[in-house]
RODO-632497 format. One record per atom (N, C-alpha, C): residue number from 1; y negated, x negated, z negated; residue in three letters; atom name. Coordinates in steps of 0.02 Angstrom, whole numbers. Example, Ala and Ser with C-alpha at 12.3 -4.5 7.8 and 13.67 -1.06 7.14 Angstrom:
[rec 1; [284; -660; -390]; "Ala"; "N"] [rec 1; [225; -615; -390]; "Ala"; "CA"] [rec 1; [165; -660; -390]; "Ala"; "C"] [rec 2; [112; -642; -354]; "Ser"; "N"] [rec 2; [53; -684; -357]; "Ser"; "CA"] [rec 2; [-2; -645; -394]; "Ser"; "C"] 
% end
This chain:
[rec 1; [-7077; -4117; -2561]; "Unk"; "N"] [rec 1; [-7007; -4142; -2554]; "Unk"; "CA"] [rec 1; [-7004; -4209; -2589]; "Unk"; "C"] [rec 2; [-7052; -4248; -2582]; "Unk"; "N"] [rec 2; [-7052; -4313; -2615]; "Unk"; "CA"] [rec 2; [-7040; -4308; -2692]; "Unk"; "C"] [rec 3; [-7077; -4261; -2720]; "Unk"; "N"] [rec 3; [-7069; -4248; -2790]; "Unk"; "CA"] [rec 3; [-7002; -4236; -2812]; "Unk"; "C"] [rec 4; [-6965; -4192; -2780]; "Unk"; "N"] [rec 4; [-6895; -4174; -2794]; "Unk"; "CA"] [rec 4; [-6857; -4238; -2795]; "Unk"; "C"] [rec 5; [-6861; -4273; -2748]; "Unk"; "N"] [rec 5; [-6809; -4334; -2749]; "Unk"; "CA"] [rec 5; [-6826; -4377; -2810]; "Unk"; "C"] [rec 6; [-6889; -4385; -2820]; "Unk"; "N"] [rec 6; [-6907; -4422; -2880]; "Unk"; "CA"] [rec 6; [-6881; -4392; -2946]; "Unk"; "C"] [rec 7; [-6887; -4334; -2955]; "Unk"; "N"] [rec 7; [-6857; -4301; -3012]; "Unk"; "CA"] [rec 7; [-6786; -4305; -3018]; "Unk"; "C"] [rec 8; [-6747; -4290; -2963]; "Unk"; "N"] [rec 8; [-6678; -4300; -2965]; "Unk"; "CA"] [rec 8; [-6654; -4370; -2976]; "Unk"; "C"] [rec 9; [-6691; -4416; -2938]; "Unk"; "N"] [rec 9; [-6669; -4486; -2956]; "Unk"; "CA"] [rec 9; [-6676; -4505; -3024]; "Unk"; "C"] [rec 10; [-6729; -4488; -3061]; "Unk"; "N"] [rec 10; [-6737; -4494; -3135]; "Unk"; "CA"] [rec 10; [-6687; -4469; -3167]; "Unk"; "C"] [rec 11; [-6669; -4405; -3152]; "Unk"; "N"] [rec 11; [-6617; -4372; -3194]; "Unk"; "CA"] [rec 11; [-6552; -4406; -3181]; "Unk"; "C"] [rec 12; [-6532; -4425; -3124]; "Unk"; "N"] [rec 12; [-6474; -4459; -3103]; "Unk"; "CA"] [rec 12; [-6467; -4529; -3145]; "Unk"; "C"] [rec 13; [-6523; -4565; -3145]; "Unk"; "N"] [rec 13; [-6526; -4629; -3181]; "Unk"; "CA"] [rec 13; [-6518; -4619; -3254]; "Unk"; "C"] [rec 14; [-6548; -4563; -3287]; "Unk"; "N"] [rec 14; [-6538; -4554; -3359]; "Unk"; "CA"] [rec 14; [-6467; -4536; -3367]; "Unk"; "C"] [rec 15; [-6433; -4499; -3329]; "Unk"; "N"] [rec 15; [-6367; -4476; -3335]; "Unk"; "CA"] [rec 15; [-6314; -4537; -3335]; "Unk"; "C"] [rec 16; [-6328; -4577; -3289]; "Unk"; "N"] [rec 16; [-6285; -4638; -3281]; "Unk"; "CA"] [rec 16; [-6293; -4687; -3338]; "Unk"; "C"] [rec 17; [-6361; -4695; -3362]; "Unk"; "N"] [rec 17; [-6369; -4738; -3414]; "Unk"; "CA"] [rec 17; [-6345; -4714; -3482]; "Unk"; "C"] [rec 18; [-6345; -4645; -3494]; "Unk"; "N"] [rec 18; [-6318; -4622; -3554]; "Unk"; "CA"] [rec 18; [-6242; -4628; -3554]; "Unk"; "C"] [rec 19; [-6209; -4609; -3500]; "Unk"; "N"] [rec 19; [-6134; -4619; -3496]; "Unk"; "CA"] [rec 19; [-6115; -4691; -3500]; "Unk"; "C"] [rec 20; [-6152; -4735; -3475]; "Unk"; "N"] [rec 20; [-6134; -4807; -3490]; "Unk"; "CA"] [rec 20; [-6142; -4826; -3558]; "Unk"; "C"] [rec 21; [-6189; -4803; -3594]; "Unk"; "N"] [rec 21; [-6194; -4821; -3665]; "Unk"; "CA"] [rec 21; [-6135; -4796; -3708]; "Unk"; "C"] [rec 22; [-6108; -4737; -3689]; "Unk"; "N"] [rec 22; [-6049; -4716; -3728]; "Unk"; "CA"] [rec 22; [-5992; -4756; -3720]; "Unk"; "C"] [rec 23; [-5984; -4786; -3663]; "Unk"; "N"] [rec 23; [-5922; -4824; -3648]; "Unk"; "CA"] [rec 23; [-5932; -4903; -3673]; "Unk"; "C"] [rec 24; [-5989; -4918; -3691]; "Unk"; "N"] [rec 24; [-6001; -4987; -3711]; "Unk"; "CA"] [rec 24; [-5986; -4997; -3781]; "Unk"; "C"] [rec 25; [-5934; -5044; -3800]; "Unk"; "N"] [rec 25; [-5925; -5059; -3870]; "Unk"; "CA"] [rec 25; [-5960; -5120; -3894]; "Unk"; "C"] [rec 26; [-5997; -5118; -3943]; "Unk"; "N"] [rec 26; [-6033; -5173; -3975]; "Unk"; "CA"] [rec 26; [-5986; -5234; -3993]; "Unk"; "C"] [rec 27; [-6001; -5295; -3986]; "Unk"; "N"] [rec 27; [-5961; -5348; -4011]; "Unk"; "CA"] [rec 27; [-5944; -5338; -4091]; "Unk"; "C"] [rec 28; [-5883; -5355; -4108]; "Unk"; "N"] [rec 28; [-5865; -5355; -4177]; "Unk"; "CA"] [rec 28; [-5904; -5403; -4219]; "Unk"; "C"] [rec 29; [-5925; -5382; -4278]; "Unk"; "N"] [rec 29; [-5957; -5426; -4317]; "Unk"; "CA"] [rec 29; [-5907; -5442; -4382]; "Unk"; "C"] [rec 30; [-5882; -5504; -4376]; "Unk"; "N"] [rec 30; [-5824; -5521; -4424]; "Unk"; "CA"] [rec 30; [-5857; -5576; -4472]; "Unk"; "C"] [rec 31; [-5829; -5574; -4535]; "Unk"; "N"] [rec 31; [-5847; -5627; -4580]; "Unk"; "CA"] [rec 31; [-5794; -5674; -4579]; "Unk"; "C"] [rec 32; [-5789; -5722; -4621]; "Unk"; "N"] [rec 32; [-5732; -5772; -4620]; "Unk"; "CA"] [rec 32; [-5707; -5779; -4689]; "Unk"; "C"] [rec 33; [-5677; -5724; -4713]; "Unk"; "N"] [rec 33; [-5637; -5722; -4779]; "Unk"; "CA"] [rec 33; [-5561; -5728; -4770]; "Unk"; "C"] [rec 34; [-5533; -5769; -4798]; "Unk"; "N"] [rec 34; [-5454; -5780; -4796]; "Unk"; "CA"] [rec 34; [-5423; -5724; -4844]; "Unk"; "C"] [rec 35; [-5356; -5720; -4840]; "Unk"; "N"] [rec 35; [-5319; -5675; -4879]; "Unk"; "CA"] [rec 35; [-5242; -5704; -4872]; "Unk"; "C"] [rec 36; [-5203; -5682; -4919]; "Unk"; "N"] [rec 36; [-5128; -5693; -4916]; "Unk"; "CA"] [rec 36; [-5093; -5633; -4934]; "Unk"; "C"] [rec 37; [-5035; -5626; -4907]; "Unk"; "N"] [rec 37; [-4992; -5572; -4926]; "Unk"; "CA"] [rec 37; [-4965; -5579; -4991]; "Unk"; "C"] [rec 38; [-4967; -5526; -5032]; "Unk"; "N"] [rec 38; [-4939; -5532; -5107]; "Unk"; "CA"] [rec 38; [-4917; -5469; -5138]; "Unk"; "C"] [rec 39; [-4880; -5480; -5184]; "Unk"; "N"] [rec 39; [-4858; -5423; -5231]; "Unk"; "CA"] [rec 39; [-4884; -5439; -5297]; "Unk"; "C"] [rec 40; [-4919; -5386; -5320]; "Unk"; "N"] [rec 40; [-4954; -5392; -5390]; "Unk"; "CA"] [rec 40; [-4925; -5343; -5440]; "Unk"; "C"] [rec 41; [-4910; -5367; -5497]; "Unk"; "N"] [rec 41; [-4881; -5323; -5546]; "Unk"; "CA"] [rec 41; [-4937; -5321; -5609]; "Unk"; "C"] [rec 42; [-4962; -5268; -5625]; "Unk"; "N"] [rec 42; [-5005; -5255; -5677]; "Unk"; "CA"] [rec 42; [-4978; -5239; -5742]; "Unk"; "C"] [rec 43; [-4995; -5266; -5793]; "Unk"; "N"] [rec 43; [-4960; -5255; -5860]; "Unk"; "CA"] [rec 43; [-5015; -5225; -5908]; "Unk"; "C"] [rec 44; [-4989; -5177; -5949]; "Unk"; "N"] [rec 44; [-5032; -5142; -5991]; "Unk"; "CA"] [rec 44; [-5053; -5188; -6057]; "Unk"; "C"] [rec 45; [-5020; -5237; -6074]; "Unk"; "N"] [rec 45; [-5036; -5281; -6131]; "Unk"; "CA"] [rec 45; [-5032; -5352; -6110]; "Unk"; "C"] [rec 46; [-5059; -5388; -6155]; "Unk"; "N"] [rec 46; [-5060; -5462; -6144]; "Unk"; "CA"] [rec 46; [-4992; -5492; -6136]; "Unk"; "C"] [rec 47; [-4984; -5529; -6087]; "Unk"; "N"] [rec 47; [-4924; -5565; -6078]; "Unk"; "CA"] [rec 47; [-4916; -5632; -6118]; "Unk"; "C"] [rec 48; [-4855; -5638; -6148]; "Unk"; "N"] [rec 48; [-4853; -5706; -6190]; "Unk"; "CA"] [rec 48; [-4858; -5767; -6151]; "Unk"; "C"] [rec 49; [-4888; -5819; -6187]; "Unk"; "N"] [rec 49; [-4895; -5887; -6157]; "Unk"; "CA"] [rec 49; [-4834; -5918; -6134]; "Unk"; "C"] [rec 50; [-4774; -5906; -6168]; "Unk"; "N"] [rec 50; [-4715; -5943; -6159]; "Unk"; "CA"] [rec 50; [-4667; -5897; -6114]; "Unk"; "C"] [rec 51; [-4686; -5864; -6077]; "Unk"; "N"] [rec 51; [-4641; -5814; -6044]; "Unk"; "CA"] [rec 51; [-4599; -5848; -5990]; "Unk"; "C"] [rec 52; [-4553; -5819; -5968]; "Unk"; "N"] [rec 52; [-4499; -5842; -5915]; "Unk"; "CA"] [rec 52; [-4494; -5782; -5870]; "Unk"; "C"] [rec 53; [-4498; -5797; -5806]; "Unk"; "N"] [rec 53; [-4488; -5746; -5752]; "Unk"; "CA"] [rec 53; [-4430; -5766; -5708]; "Unk"; "C"] [rec 54; [-4384; -5719; -5706]; "Unk"; "N"] [rec 54; [-4329; -5730; -5654]; "Unk"; "CA"] [rec 54; [-4339; -5667; -5604]; "Unk"; "C"] [rec 55; [-4340; -5680; -5544]; "Unk"; "N"] [rec 55; [-4355; -5629; -5500]; "Unk"; "CA"] [rec 55; [-4315; -5640; -5432]; "Unk"; "C"] [rec 56; [-4313; -5591; -5391]; "Unk"; "N"] [rec 56; [-4282; -5597; -5324]; "Unk"; "CA"] [rec 56; [-4327; -5637; -5280]; "Unk"; "C"] [rec 57; [-4387; -5665; -5300]; "Unk"; "N"] [rec 57; [-4434; -5697; -5262]; "Unk"; "CA"] [rec 57; [-4441; -5766; -5289]; "Unk"; "C"] [rec 58; [-4413; -5790; -5343]; "Unk"; "N"] [rec 58; [-4417; -5847; -5371]; "Unk"; "CA"] [rec 58; [-4420; -5851; -5447]; "Unk"; "C"] [rec 59; [-4440; -5905; -5479]; "Unk"; "N"] [rec 59; [-4437; -5914; -5556]; "Unk"; "CA"] [rec 59; [-4499; -5935; -5579]; "Unk"; "C"] [rec 60; [-4513; -5932; -5638]; "Unk"; "N"] [rec 60; [-4573; -5960; -5668]; "Unk"; "CA"] [rec 60; [-4558; -5971; -5739]; "Unk"; "C"] [rec 61; [-4579; -6027; -5772]; "Unk"; "N"] [rec 61; [-4562; -6046; -5831]; "Unk"; "CA"] [rec 61; [-4632; -6071; -5866]; "Unk"; "C"] [rec 62; [-4661; -6024; -5914]; "Unk"; "N"] [rec 62; [-4722; -6042; -5947]; "Unk"; "CA"] [rec 62; [-4727; -6106; -5985]; "Unk"; "C"] [rec 63; [-4673; -6137; -5994]; "Unk"; "N"] [rec 63; [-4671; -6202; -6031]; "Unk"; "CA"] [rec 63; [-4661; -6262; -5984]; "Unk"; "C"] [rec 64; [-4647; -6247; -5919]; "Unk"; "N"] [rec 64; [-4636; -6304; -5875]; "Unk"; "CA"] [rec 64; [-4706; -6343; -5862]; "Unk"; "C"] [rec 65; [-4698; -6403; -5841]; "Unk"; "N"] [rec 65; [-4755; -6446; -5825]; "Unk"; "CA"] [rec 65; [-4784; -6422; -5750]; "Unk"; "C"] [rec 66; [-4738; -6415; -5712]; "Unk"; "N"] [rec 66; [-4750; -6393; -5641]; "Unk"; "CA"] [rec 66; [-4731; -6323; -5633]; "Unk"; "C"] [rec 67; [-4786; -6281; -5609]; "Unk"; "N"] [rec 67; [-4770; -6212; -5606]; "Unk"; "CA"] [rec 67; [-4750; -6189; -5529]; "Unk"; "C"] [rec 68; [-4719; -6133; -5523]; "Unk"; "N"] [rec 68; [-4700; -6108; -5452]; "Unk"; "CA"] [rec 68; [-4761; -6107; -5409]; "Unk"; "C"] [rec 69; [-4755; -6129; -5347]; "Unk"; "N"] [rec 69; [-4810; -6126; -5305]; "Unk"; "CA"] [rec 69; [-4822; -6054; -5281]; "Unk"; "C"] [rec 70; [-4772; -6000; -5286]; "Unk"; "N"] [rec 70; [-4786; -5934; -5262]; "Unk"; "CA"] [rec 70; [-4790; -5883; -5315]; "Unk"; "C"] [rec 71; [-4785; -5898; -5382]; "Unk"; "N"] [rec 71; [-4789; -5850; -5437]; "Unk"; "CA"] [rec 71; [-4851; -5872; -5480]; "Unk"; "C"] [rec 72; [-4897; -5829; -5486]; "Unk"; "N"] [rec 72; [-4953; -5841; -5529]; "Unk"; "CA"] [rec 72; [-4966; -5792; -5584]; "Unk"; "C"] [rec 73; [-4979; -5817; -5646]; "Unk"; "N"] [rec 73; [-4992; -5773; -5702]; "Unk"; "CA"] [rec 73; [-5067; -5779; -5717]; "Unk"; "C"] [rec 74; [-5096; -5716; -5728]; "Unk"; "N"] [rec 74; [-5165; -5715; -5740]; "Unk"; "CA"] [rec 74; [-5173; -5669; -5803]; "Unk"; "C"] [rec 75; [-5209; -5693; -5854]; "Unk"; "N"] [rec 75; [-5220; -5658; -5916]; "Unk"; "CA"] [rec 75; [-5297; -5650; -5917]; "Unk"; "C"] [rec 76; [-5318; -5591; -5932]; "Unk"; "N"] [rec 76; [-5392; -5578; -5945]; "Unk"; "CA"] [rec 76; [-5396; -5532; -6002]; "Unk"; "C"] [rec 77; [-5456; -5518; -6024]; "Unk"; "N"] [rec 77; [-5468; -5468; -6078]; "Unk"; "CA"] [rec 77; [-5445; -5406; -6057]; "Unk"; "C"] [rec 78; [-5457; -5384; -5993]; "Unk"; "N"] [rec 78; [-5447; -5314; -5971]; "Unk"; "CA"] [rec 78; [-5381; -5306; -5943]; "Unk"; "C"] [rec 79; [-5348; -5361; -5915]; "Unk"; "N"] [rec 79; [-5283; -5339; -5887]; "Unk"; "CA"] [rec 79; [-5245; -5407; -5888]; "Unk"; "C"] [rec 80; [-5177; -5399; -5875]; "Unk"; "N"] [rec 80; [-5133; -5458; -5861]; "Unk"; "CA"] [rec 80; [-5095; -5443; -5795]; "Unk"; "C"] [rec 81; [-5086; -5497; -5757]; "Unk"; "N"] [rec 81; [-5065; -5491; -5688]; "Unk"; "CA"] [rec 81; [-5017; -5548; -5676]; "Unk"; "C"] [rec 82; [-4961; -5524; -5641]; "Unk"; "N"] [rec 82; [-4914; -5582; -5608]; "Unk"; "CA"] [rec 82; [-4918; -5563; -5531]; "Unk"; "C"] [rec 83; [-4932; -5612; -5498]; "Unk"; "N"] [rec 83; [-4932; -5605; -5425]; "Unk"; "CA"] [rec 83; [-4882; -5653; -5393]; "Unk"; "C"] [rec 84; [-4851; -5626; -5339]; "Unk"; "N"] [rec 84; [-4804; -5666; -5301]; "Unk"; "CA"] [rec 84; [-4839; -5675; -5231]; "Unk"; "C"] [rec 85; [-4848; -5740; -5212]; "Unk"; "N"] [rec 85; [-4878; -5749; -5144]; "Unk"; "CA"] [rec 85; [-4821; -5751; -5097]; "Unk"; "C"] [rec 86; [-4825; -5716; -5039]; "Unk"; "N"] [rec 86; [-4775; -5700; -4993]; "Unk"; "CA"] [rec 86; [-4787; -5744; -4923]; "Unk"; "C"] [rec 87; [-4834; -5776; -4919]; "Unk"; "N"] [rec 87; [-4851; -5817; -4855]; "Unk"; "CA"] [rec 87; [-4880; -5765; -4804]; "Unk"; "C"] [rec 88; [-4877; -5791; -4747]; "Unk"; "N"] [rec 88; [-4901; -5754; -4691]; "Unk"; "CA"] [rec 88; [-4856; -5725; -4641]; "Unk"; "C"] [rec 89; [-4791; -5706; -4664]; "Unk"; "N"] [rec 89; [-4744; -5682; -4616]; "Unk"; "CA"] [rec 89; [-4763; -5604; -4594]; "Unk"; "C"] [rec 90; [-4723; -5583; -4545]; "Unk"; "N"] [rec 90; [-4736; -5518; -4518]; "Unk"; "CA"] [rec 90; [-4718; -5469; -4566]; "Unk"; "C"] [rec 91; [-4753; -5405; -4563]; "Unk"; "N"] [rec 91; [-4735; -5352; -4616]; "Unk"; "CA"] [rec 91; [-4661; -5334; -4615]; "Unk"; "C"] [rec 92; [-4624; -5336; -4553]; "Unk"; "N"] [rec 92; [-4558; -5318; -4559]; "Unk"; "CA"] [rec 92; [-4516; -5372; -4598]; "Unk"; "C"] [rec 93; [-4538; -5433; -4608]; "Unk"; "N"] [rec 93; [-4502; -5481; -4650]; "Unk"; "CA"] [rec 93; [-4513; -5479; -4723]; "Unk"; "C"] [rec 94; [-4561; -5433; -4749]; "Unk"; "N"] [rec 94; [-4581; -5432; -4814]; "Unk"; "CA"] [rec 94; [-4525; -5394; -4861]; "Unk"; "C"] [rec 95; [-4511; -5418; -4920]; "Unk"; "N"] [rec 95; [-4459; -5386; -4960]; "Unk"; "CA"] [rec 95; [-4471; -5310; -4966]; "Unk"; "C"] [rec 96; [-4420; -5275; -4965]; "Unk"; "N"] [rec 96; [-4429; -5202; -4971]; "Unk"; "CA"] [rec 96; [-4423; -5176; -5046]; "Unk"; "C"] [rec 97; [-4399; -5224; -5087]; "Unk"; "N"] [rec 97; [-4396; -5202; -5158]; "Unk"; "CA"] [rec 97; [-4401; -5272; -5196]; "Unk"; "C"] [rec 98; [-4410; -5262; -5260]; "Unk"; "N"] [rec 98; [-4427; -5322; -5309]; "Unk"; "CA"] [rec 98; [-4380; -5306; -5372]; "Unk"; "C"] [rec 99; [-4344; -5361; -5390]; "Unk"; "N"] [rec 99; [-4308; -5362; -5450]; "Unk"; "CA"] [rec 99; [-4338; -5412; -5493]; "Unk"; "C"] [rec 100; [-4346; -5401; -5563]; "Unk"; "N"] [rec 100; [-4365; -5456; -5604]; "Unk"; "CA"] [rec 100; [-4351; -5442; -5674]; "Unk"; "C"] [rec 101; [-4344; -5499; -5710]; "Unk"; "N"] [rec 101; [-4331; -5502; -5786]; "Unk"; "CA"] [rec 101; [-4388; -5543; -5814]; "Unk"; "C"] [rec 102; [-4428; -5516; -5860]; "Unk"; "N"] [rec 102; [-4470; -5561; -5892]; "Unk"; "CA"] [rec 102; [-4448; -5572; -5968]; "Unk"; "C"] [rec 103; [-4448; -5630; -5989]; "Unk"; "N"] [rec 103; [-4422; -5646; -6057]; "Unk"; "CA"] [rec 103; [-4477; -5678; -6097]; "Unk"; "C"] [rec 104; [-4481; -5675; -6160]; "Unk"; "N"] [rec 104; [-4524; -5711; -6202]; "Unk"; "CA"] [rec 104; [-4488; -5757; -6252]; "Unk"; "C"] [rec 105; [-4510; -5817; -6264]; "Unk"; "N"] [rec 105; [-4486; -5868; -6309]; "Unk"; "CA"] [rec 105; [-4534; -5880; -6361]; "Unk"; "C"] [rec 106; [-4510; -5891; -6422]; "Unk"; "N"] [rec 106; [-4555; -5906; -6480]; "Unk"; "CA"] [rec 106; [-4588; -5971; -6475]; "Unk"; "C"] [rec 107; [-4557; -6021; -6447]; "Unk"; "N"] [rec 107; [-4582; -6083; -6435]; "Unk"; "CA"] [rec 107; [-4551; -6113; -6370]; "Unk"; "C"] [rec 108; [-4580; -6171; -6350]; "Unk"; "N"] [rec 108; [-4547; -6203; -6285]; "Unk"; "CA"] [rec 108; [-4477; -6234; -6298]; "Unk"; "C"] [rec 109; [-4474; -6251; -6365]; "Unk"; "N"] [rec 109; [-4412; -6290; -6386]; "Unk"; "CA"] [rec 109; [-4358; -6236; -6395]; "Unk"; "C"] [rec 110; [-4373; -6173; -6403]; "Unk"; "N"] [rec 110; [-4325; -6121; -6419]; "Unk"; "CA"] [rec 110; [-4289; -6100; -6363]; "Unk"; "C"] [rec 111; [-4219; -6106; -6357]; "Unk"; "N"] [rec 111; [-4186; -6084; -6307]; "Unk"; "CA"] [rec 111; [-4174; -6004; -6300]; "Unk"; "C"] [rec 112; [-4173; -5969; -6362]; "Unk"; "N"] [rec 112; [-4172; -5905; -6360]; "Unk"; "CA"] [rec 112; [-4235; -5867; -6331]; "Unk"; "C"] [rec 113; [-4223; -5818; -6299]; "Unk"; "N"] [rec 113; [-4277; -5772; -6266]; "Unk"; "CA"] [rec 113; [-4260; -5699; -6272]; "Unk"; "C"] [rec 114; [-4311; -5664; -6274]; "Unk"; "N"] [rec 114; [-4304; -5586; -6275]; "Unk"; "CA"] [rec 114; [-4334; -5553; -6215]; "Unk"; "C"] [rec 115; [-4294; -5509; -6189]; "Unk"; "N"] [rec 115; [-4318; -5484; -6125]; "Unk"; "CA"] [rec 115; [-4375; -5424; -6146]; "Unk"; "C"] [rec 116; [-4427; -5435; -6107]; "Unk"; "N"] [rec 116; [-4486; -5386; -6131]; "Unk"; "CA"] [rec 116; [-4498; -5340; -6072]; "Unk"; "C"] [rec 117; [-4480; -5354; -6008]; "Unk"; "N"] [rec 117; [-4484; -5317; -5954]; "Unk"; "CA"] [rec 117; [-4433; -5327; -5901]; "Unk"; "C"] [rec 118; [-4409; -5272; -5872]; "Unk"; "N"] [rec 118; [-4352; -5277; -5824]; "Unk"; "CA"] [rec 118; [-4358; -5223; -5775]; "Unk"; "C"] [rec 119; [-4355; -5243; -5709]; "Unk"; "N"] [rec 119; [-4351; -5190; -5648]; "Unk"; "CA"] [rec 119; [-4294; -5215; -5609]; "Unk"; "C"] [rec 120; [-4261; -5167; -5576]; "Unk"; "N"] [rec 120; [-4206; -5185; -5531]; "Unk"; "CA"] [rec 120; [-4220; -5152; -5464]; "Unk"; "C"] [rec 121; [-4228; -5190; -5414]; "Unk"; "N"] [rec 121; [-4240; -5166; -5343]; "Unk"; "CA"] [rec 121; [-4297; -5106; -5343]; "Unk"; "C"] [rec 122; [-4354; -5123; -5373]; "Unk"; "N"] [rec 122; [-4406; -5070; -5373]; "Unk"; "CA"] [rec 122; [-4429; -5070; -5302]; "Unk"; "C"] [rec 123; [-4435; -5011; -5266]; "Unk"; "N"] [rec 123; [-4462; -5006; -5200]; "Unk"; "CA"] [rec 123; [-4539; -5024; -5193]; "Unk"; "C"] [rec 124; [-4548; -5060; -5133]; "Unk"; "N"] [rec 124; [-4622; -5085; -5127]; "Unk"; "CA"] [rec 124; [-4650; -5041; -5066]; "Unk"; "C"] [rec 125; [-4710; -5035; -5083]; "Unk"; "N"] [rec 125; [-4751; -4995; -5028]; "Unk"; "CA"] [rec 125; [-4811; -5048; -5013]; "Unk"; "C"] [rec 126; [-4817; -5071; -4944]; "Unk"; "N"] [rec 126; [-4873; -5115; -4936]; "Unk"; "CA"] [rec 126; [-4931; -5079; -4907]; "Unk"; "C"] [rec 127; [-4996; -5110; -4928]; "Unk"; "N"] [rec 127; [-5059; -5086; -4893]; "Unk"; "CA"] [rec 127; [-5079; -5140; -4850]; "Unk"; "C"] [rec 128; [-5101; -5119; -4795]; "Unk"; "N"] [rec 128; [-5132; -5164; -4744]; "Unk"; "CA"] [rec 128; [-5208; -5176; -4756]; "Unk"; "C"] [rec 129; [-5232; -5232; -4763]; "Unk"; "N"] [rec 129; [-5302; -5239; -4762]; "Unk"; "CA"] [rec 129; [-5328; -5298; -4724]; "Unk"; "C"] [rec 130; [-5391; -5291; -4705]; "Unk"; "N"] [rec 130; [-5422; -5346; -4661]; "Unk"; "CA"] [rec 130; [-5492; -5359; -4698]; "Unk"; "C"] [rec 131; [-5495; -5412; -4738]; "Unk"; "N"] [rec 131; [-5557; -5423; -4770]; "Unk"; "CA"] [rec 131; [-5617; -5438; -4735]; "Unk"; "C"] [rec 132; [-5609; -5454; -4678]; "Unk"; "N"] [rec 132; [-5663; -5474; -4632]; "Unk"; "CA"] [rec 132; [-5687; -5414; -4591]; "Unk"; "C"] [rec 133; [-5663; -5356; -4600]; "Unk"; "N"] [rec 133; [-5678; -5300; -4569]; "Unk"; "CA"] [rec 133; [-5627; -5274; -4525]; "Unk"; "C"] [rec 134; [-5634; -5209; -4508]; "Unk"; "N"] [rec 134; [-5580; -5176; -4460]; "Unk"; "CA"] [rec 134; [-5584; -5214; -4394]; "Unk"; "C"] [rec 135; [-5524; -5228; -4371]; "Unk"; "N"] [rec 135; [-5519; -5257; -4305]; "Unk"; "CA"] [rec 135; [-5523; -5339; -4306]; "Unk"; "C"] [rec 136; [-5547; -5363; -4372]; "Unk"; "N"] [rec 136; [-5554; -5437; -4375]; "Unk"; "CA"] [rec 136; [-5495; -5466; -4406]; "Unk"; "C"] [rec 137; [-5475; -5523; -4387]; "Unk"; "N"] [rec 137; [-5422; -5564; -4415]; "Unk"; "CA"] [rec 137; [-5447; -5593; -4486]; "Unk"; "C"] [rec 138; [-5406; -5612; -4533]; "Unk"; "N"] [rec 138; [-5336; -5603; -4531]; "Unk"; "CA"] [rec 138; [-5315; -5532; -4559]; "Unk"; "C"] [rec 139; [-5256; -5509; -4548]; "Unk"; "N"] [rec 139; [-5227; -5449; -4568]; "Unk"; "CA"] [rec 139; [-5177; -5465; -4628]; "Unk"; "C"] [rec 140; [-5185; -5444; -4684]; "Unk"; "N"] [rec 140; [-5138; -5460; -4745]; "Unk"; "CA"] [rec 140; [-5107; -5391; -4770]; "Unk"; "C"] [rec 141; [-5058; -5403; -4803]; "Unk"; "N"] [rec 141; [-5016; -5344; -4841]; "Unk"; "CA"] [rec 141; [-5012; -5359; -4908]; "Unk"; "C"] [rec 142; [-5017; -5306; -4947]; "Unk"; "N"] [rec 142; [-5012; -5318; -5015]; "Unk"; "CA"] [rec 142; [-4972; -5256; -5051]; "Unk"; "C"] [rec 143; [-4938; -5261; -5102]; "Unk"; "N"] [rec 143; [-4900; -5212; -5142]; "Unk"; "CA"] [rec 143; [-4919; -5217; -5210]; "Unk"; "C"] [rec 144; [-4926; -5168; -5246]; "Unk"; "N"] [rec 144; [-4947; -5168; -5315]; "Unk"; "CA"] [rec 144; [-4895; -5125; -5356]; "Unk"; "C"] [rec 145; [-4873; -5154; -5409]; "Unk"; "N"] [rec 145; [-4835; -5114; -5461]; "Unk"; "CA"] [rec 145; [-4874; -5108; -5529]; "Unk"; "C"] [rec 146; [-4889; -5050; -5553]; "Unk"; "N"] [rec 146; [-4924; -5041; -5617]; "Unk"; "CA"] [rec 146; [-4873; -5020; -5665]; "Unk"; "C"] [rec 147; [-4855; -5071; -5712]; "Unk"; "N"] [rec 147; [-4804; -5062; -5760]; "Unk"; "CA"] [rec 147; [-4827; -5004; -5808]; "Unk"; "C"] [rec 148; [-4888; -4989; -5817]; "Unk"; "N"] [rec 148; [-4913; -4931; -5864]; "Unk"; "CA"] [rec 148; [-4879; -4871; -5837]; "Unk"; "C"] [rec 149; [-4881; -4863; -5774]; "Unk"; "N"] [rec 149; [-4855; -4794; -5738]; "Unk"; "CA"] [rec 149; [-4776; -4792; -5736]; "Unk"; "C"] [rec 150; [-4749; -4851; -5735]; "Unk"; "N"] [rec 150; [-4678; -4856; -5734]; "Unk"; "CA"] [rec 150; [-4649; -4842; -5802]; "Unk"; "C"] [rec 151; [-4679; -4867; -5853]; "Unk"; "N"] [rec 151; [-4653; -4860; -5923]; "Unk"; "CA"] [rec 151; [-4662; -4786; -5951]; "Unk"; "C"] [rec 152; [-4708; -4751; -5920]; "Unk"; "N"] [rec 152; [-4709; -4683; -5935]; "Unk"; "CA"] [rec 152; [-4654; -4638; -5904]; "Unk"; "C"] [rec 153; [-4628; -4662; -5851]; "Unk"; "N"] [rec 153; [-4576; -4622; -5814]; "Unk"; "CA"] [rec 153; [-4504; -4617; -5853]; "Unk"; "C"] 
% end
C-alpha cells in the first residue's frame, strides 16, 4: 500500500510540474535599438545633387544651406533613397498617400528646373516593426515606394 501512494504521489507531482511549465512565459529579452516612423522612396538611378522636392509632407532644396529636418536624401553606389521622417505618432495619424514632384536644376543659381519624377496621392501601406524583438518597444511603422516598379506600370 505504501508503494502505491508513493508512485501516485510522484506521478501527480510530475503532472503538476509539467503543466506549470507550459503556462510559464519566460521574461522578454529586449535590446535597446531605437527607430522612427518613415516613408522611403527608392530610385533606380542616381539622384541629381541640385534636386528640389515639393511634397505633401514638406519641401527640400539641394542648394539650401539648411535642409529640411524631416526629408533626407541618401546617394550610394547601389541605390538612391529619399526618406520622410514621420515622427512617432499613432498609425491612425500616418498619411494614407504621398504626392511629390522632384525637379532638377542645372545650377543653384538657375531658377529653371525640369521635373524628373512626379507622383500624385500614391497609396501607402505601412509595415509594423519592432527592432528590439517581438513584444519589445518601440514599435515603428514604415512605408516603401520603389520607383522602379512604378515606372514599369
